[in-house]
C-alpha positions, 0 to 999 in steps of 0.5 A, a space after each residue: 500500500 502506498 503512502 497517502 496523506 500528509 502524515 504518517 500515523 503511528 500508534 504508541 504501544 500503550 495505545 495499542 494495548 488500550 485498543 485491545 482492552 476495549 475491543 476484543 474482536 479483531 474486526 472492531 479493532 480494524 474498524 477503529 484503526 480505519 478511523 485513526 488513519 483518517 489523521 493522515 490528512 490532519 495538517 496545519 491548515 486546521 489551525 488547531 481550533 475546534 472544528 471538523 476533520 472530514 466527518 469527525 470533530 476534534 478539539 484540543 484537550 483544554 487541561 493540556 492545551 499547548 502540549 499538542 494533545 487532541 481528541 478526535 470524536 467518533 460518532 459511531 458504535 464499534 463493538 457495542 461501545 459508543 462515544 469514542 475518543 481517539 487521543 493523539 499527539 501532533 508534534 510541532 512541524 519544526 521538531 525533527 526526529 532523532 537519527 534513525 527514526 526518520 519517516 517519509 512524512 511527519 508523524 501523528 501519534 495515537 496515544 489512546 483510543 477509548 470509549 468515554 463515559 463522562 464529559 470531562 477527563 479525570 486526573 488519571 487520564 490527563 496524567 496518562 496522556 502527558 506521560 505518553 507524550 513525554 515518552 514519545 518526545 524523549 525517545 523520538 525527538 530527543 527533547 525533554 
């Protein structure tokens, strides 16, 4: 399959584990993956304010504003679960990956995908998202 879009979408290891935790059937996981891959067309034209990305809405997580962590809302039911969120990290385009980690395009990182039961994020959720971002930033971009 050839690369298309403006981004390379990559899952964090923790993100893959949360997907396996919430969706047991392989078909459900692949359906969620198709939604995640829509982030291939996420670019800086969106100016990172609340809006629409194709047929889905997105927004920065307000408690983590300025860190480049966003949530993509999915209004579909996958595996009998609704109100789905894909939490992803969009590093600034000025950041260059460390040597050996170069991709043909800039990378958008999927931190987690989960069904959301409440309107707000808990402190534990926010801590997990910040920790996942920190791991990616240190390992792949050599920053702190």
